[in-house]
N, C-alpha and C positions, 0 to 999 in steps of 0.2 A: 504494500500500500504506500502510495506516494505521500510525502509530507507537503506542506504548503509551498516551500521553496522549490521542490522538485516539480510540483504541478505548475507553478508560474514559469519555470524554466521550460517545461514541455510546451506550454502554450506559446511562449516566446519563440521557441524553435519552430513550431508549426507555422506561426505568422511569418517568421523569417524565411523559411523554405518557400512559402507562397510568394513572398515579395521578390525573392531571388529569381524564381521561375518567371514571374511577370516581367522583371527587369531584363533578364536575358532575352525573352521573347521580343520585347520592345526594342532592345539594342540591335537585334538581328534585322529589324525593319528600318533602322536608321539609314539615311543616305550615306553616311560615313562609317559604315559597319566595320571597316578595317581598323579604324581608330578605337573601336569598342571591344576589340578582341580580348584584351586582358580583363575587362569588366565581365564579359560573357563567360570566360573560363572561371573566374572567381565566383560568379553567381552559381555556376554549375557545381563547383566544389562545395560551396557554402550550403546550397540546398541539400546536397547529398549528406553532409555531416549533420545538418539539422534534423533530417528525417531519421538518420541512424540514432542520434541522441534521443529523439522523441520516442522511438520504438524501445530503446534500451531503458528509458525511464518507465515506460508503460509496463515492461515485464520485470522491473526491478533487477536489472542486470548488475552483476558485480563490477562491470566495467563502465557503468554510467558516468562516474566521475572522470574517468580517463577520456571518454568521448566528450564530456563537457569541457575539459581543458583544451582539447584540440578544437572543439567548436568555438570556444571563445577566441582562440587565435585566428581561425579562419574568418569568423565574423568580423573581427577587427580589421583584417586585411581587406575584406570585401567592402566594409564601410568606408575605409580610407580611399579605396579606388572609386567607388560610386560617388563619393562626396566631391570628387574632382570634375564631375560632369553635371551640367546645368539641367539636364532633362528631369522632369518631375518623377519619372519612374526610378531614376538613379537616386534621387534624393530620398524617395520613400524607402527604397531598398537600404540605403545607408542608415536611415533611422531605425528600421527593423533590425538590421545587423547589430547596431550599437545596443539596442535594448536586449537582444539575445545574448550578446557577449557579456553584458552586465548580469543577466540572470544566470548564465553559466558560471561566472566567477563566484556567484553567491553560493553555489552548491559544491564547488571544488574544495 
């Protein structure tokens, strides 16, 4: 059974994964898609670790804190990259990533 911090982390990870997928999809549609390559790749990595963490928390995995530590790092990198782009989807992704990184750090 998850405690409140774990539940908040799982919710943040789920929101972050969705924001990353939306950001990557929108970046692909940009006219300057080549300039968005790093953003798209980080979005994909971040969404993947967020989903993994969410699942690990749901099943009370003994590795959940390990995933949370990596998730915090990836979310931070993704947030930094997305914050460099003016597009609304990148800014929303950056915000979701920062919130997830904070929630992850709270359970590590």
